[in-house]
C-alpha positions as CSV (number, residue, x, y, z in Angstrom):
1,M,-13.6,-19.3,14.4
2,K,-11.1,-17.3,16.1
3,P,-11.9,-13.3,15.4
4,H,-9.4,-12.2,12.5
5,E,-10.8,-15.9,10.6
6,T,-14.5,-14.3,11.0
7,H,-12.8,-11.1,9.5
8,R,-11.5,-12.2,6.5
9,A,-14.5,-14.2,6.0
10,T,-16.5,-12.0,6.0
11,A,-14.4,-9.2,4.1
12,R,-15.3,-8.2,0.6
13,H,-12.6,-10.5,-1.7
14,V,-12.4,-8.1,-4.6
15,L,-11.1,-4.8,-3.8
16,I,-10.1,-1.8,-6.3
17,F,-7.0,-0.6,-6.8
18,H,-5.1,2.5,-7.4
19,L,-1.5,2.4,-8.5
20,V,1.0,5.5,-8.5
21,T,4.6,5.2,-9.6
22,V,6.4,7.9,-8.2
23,S,10.0,8.0,-10.4
24,S,11.3,11.6,-11.4
25,S,13.1,10.1,-14.3
26,R,9.9,8.6,-15.3
27,F,7.7,11.1,-15.2
28,K,10.8,13.5,-17.3
29,M,10.3,10.8,-20.0
30,M,6.7,10.8,-20.3
31,H,6.5,14.1,-20.5
32,S,9.4,14.8,-23.1
33,G,7.7,12.0,-25.1
34,S,10.3,9.2,-24.6
35,E,9.6,5.9,-24.6
36,Y,9.9,4.7,-20.5
37,K,9.0,1.3,-19.1
38,D,7.4,1.4,-15.7
39,D,8.3,-2.4,-14.9
40,S,7.6,-2.0,-11.5
41,G,3.9,-0.3,-11.8
42,D,3.5,-2.9,-14.9
43,L,4.1,-5.9,-12.4
44,A,1.8,-4.6,-9.4
45,A,-1.2,-4.8,-11.7
46,Q,-0.1,-7.9,-12.6
47,L,0.2,-9.3,-9.1
48,I,-3.0,-7.3,-8.0
49,V,-5.5,-9.3,-11.1
50,E,-3.6,-12.8,-10.6
51,A,-5.1,-12.1,-6.7
52,G,-8.5,-11.8,-7.8
53,H,-8.6,-7.7,-7.4
54,K,-8.9,-5.0,-9.9
55,A,-6.5,-2.6,-10.8
56,G,-7.7,0.5,-11.2
57,T,-6.6,3.9,-12.7
58,R,-2.6,4.0,-13.4
59,T,-0.7,7.3,-12.7
60,L,2.9,8.3,-12.8
61,L,4.2,11.4,-10.7
62,P,7.5,12.9,-9.9
63,D,9.4,13.0,-6.0
64,D,7.0,16.3,-5.7
65,R,5.5,16.6,-2.0
66,V,2.6,18.5,-4.1
67,M,1.8,16.2,-7.0
68,I,1.6,13.3,-4.2
69,R,-0.5,15.0,-1.7
70,R,-2.9,15.7,-4.4
71,A,-3.0,12.2,-5.5
72,V,-3.4,10.8,-1.9
73,K,-6.6,13.4,-1.2
74,D,-7.5,12.0,-4.7
75,F,-7.9,8.5,-3.8
76,L,-9.5,8.9,-0.5
77,G,-12.3,10.8,-2.5
78,H,-12.9,8.1,-5.2
79,R,-14.5,4.8,-4.5
80,A,-11.0,2.7,-5.0
81,H,-10.4,0.8,-1.7
82,V,-6.0,0.5,-1.7
83,L,-3.7,2.9,-2.7
84,V,-0.3,1.6,-3.7
85,L,2.5,4.0,-4.2
86,I,5.4,2.1,-5.6
87,G,9.1,4.6,-5.4
88,G,10.2,7.0,-3.2
89,T,11.1,5.2,0.2
90,G,14.6,5.0,0.4
91,V,17.0,7.4,2.3
92,S,17.9,9.4,-1.1
93,P,16.8,13.4,-0.2
94,S,14.7,12.9,-3.8
95,D,12.5,10.0,-1.7
96,V,9.6,11.8,-0.4
97,T,6.8,9.6,-0.8
98,V,6.5,8.2,3.3
99,G,7.5,11.8,4.6
100,T,4.2,13.0,2.3
101,V,1.9,10.3,2.7
102,V,2.0,9.3,6.6
103,P,0.4,12.4,7.8
104,F,-2.8,11.2,6.2
105,F,-2.8,8.1,8.1
106,E,-5.8,7.6,10.9
107,K,-3.5,4.4,11.8
108,E,0.0,3.6,10.8
109,L,0.7,-0.6,10.3
110,T,4.0,-0.3,11.3
111,G,4.0,-4.0,11.3
112,F,4.0,-3.8,7.4
113,G,7.5,-2.3,6.8
114,E,9.0,-4.3,9.5
115,L,7.9,-7.7,8.2
116,L,8.6,-6.1,4.5
117,R,12.2,-5.8,5.6
118,S,12.5,-8.5,7.7
119,I,11.5,-11.1,4.3
120,S,13.7,-8.8,2.0
121,Y,16.6,-9.8,4.3
122,Q,16.4,-13.2,3.7
123,T,17.1,-12.2,-0.2
124,I,18.9,-9.3,0.0
125,G,20.7,-8.9,3.1
126,I,21.1,-6.0,5.6
127,A,20.2,-3.5,2.2
128,A,17.0,-4.2,3.5
129,M,16.7,-1.5,6.0
130,L,17.8,0.8,3.4
131,T,13.4,0.5,2.4
132,R,11.1,2.8,4.9
133,A,8.1,1.4,3.1
134,T,5.2,1.2,5.4
135,A,1.2,1.1,5.0
136,G,-1.5,2.7,6.8
137,T,-5.0,3.3,6.9
138,A,-7.1,6.7,6.3
139,K,-10.9,6.7,5.6
140,G,-11.9,3.1,6.0
141,K,-9.2,2.8,2.7
142,L,-5.5,1.0,3.0
143,I,-2.4,3.5,1.9
144,V,0.7,1.2,0.7
145,C,3.9,2.8,0.3
146,L,6.5,0.2,-1.4
147,P,9.8,0.1,-3.1
148,G,10.8,1.1,-6.4
149,S,12.0,-1.6,-7.4
150,P,10.4,-4.7,-9.3
151,E,11.5,-7.3,-6.5
152,G,10.8,-4.9,-4.0
153,V,7.2,-4.7,-5.3
154,E,6.7,-8.2,-6.3
155,T,7.9,-9.4,-2.3
156,A,5.6,-7.1,-0.7
157,L,2.5,-8.0,-2.7
158,R,2.8,-11.7,-2.9
159,S,3.3,-11.1,0.9
160,F,0.6,-9.1,2.4
161,I,-2.2,-8.9,-0.5
162,S,-4.1,-11.3,1.0
163,E,-4.4,-9.6,4.2
164,F,-5.0,-6.4,2.2
165,P,-9.3,-7.0,1.8
166,H,-9.2,-7.8,5.8
167,I,-7.6,-4.7,6.6
168,V,-10.0,-2.4,4.6
169,S,-13.3,-4.5,6.3
170,I,-11.3,-3.7,10.0
171,A,-10.9,0.0,8.9
172,G,-14.3,0.5,8.4
173,G,-14.2,0.1,4.2
174,F,-17.1,-2.2,4.1
175,D,-19.0,-3.9,7.1
176,T,-19.1,-1.8,10.5
177,R,-19.8,-5.3,12.7
178,N,-16.4,-6.5,11.6
179,A,-14.9,-3.4,12.9
180,A,-16.7,-3.4,16.0
181,G,-16.0,-7.2,16.3
182,H,-12.5,-6.0,16.1
183,A,-13.1,-3.3,19.0
184,N,-14.5,-5.9,20.8
185,S,-11.9,-8.4,20.4
186,E,-9.2,-5.6,21.6
187,N,-11.1,-5.1,24.5
188,H,-11.6,-8.2,25.5
189,L,-7.5,-9.0,25.3
190,A,-7.0,-5.8,27.4
191,K,-9.1,-7.2,30.3
192,R,-6.6,-10.1,30.5
């Protein structure tokens, strides 16, 4: 078995997710007592459960750096394995999620955003370049920043959620033998 296959086979298969929808308009509606919908957050929770994981805490925040930072710090101090932030990944001046979250990354998974844009290009064309969606690891956990649209959430989670247990395992969130094995496989490749 190849190293990545071994890592997948030995990784924990049920992860606990924390979901944060970042939307100033929905946040204002919630605080004013108005009725609002979080279609993207609802869809993310549904896809997480369908994949056999647990959708833990859900939060709605405005496009506010301080509140987003606090949410990331809270997540890193709790037992959830994956933080999914939905919204704030575009190019509008109010889109602050990516810039706020990336400094927490110990390792950025640049391929995540590249692959998501490539997959999205097949359905939405050149507009796919407008998302700055990204992912990274911190303290053995996975943090994912997704576009705010239900379509973006669905594309990302359906495409990548099966790899999340492997990522968390390698990042050190579970069996350290897996992380050491991964380091050894990287060393082996470097010697070639």
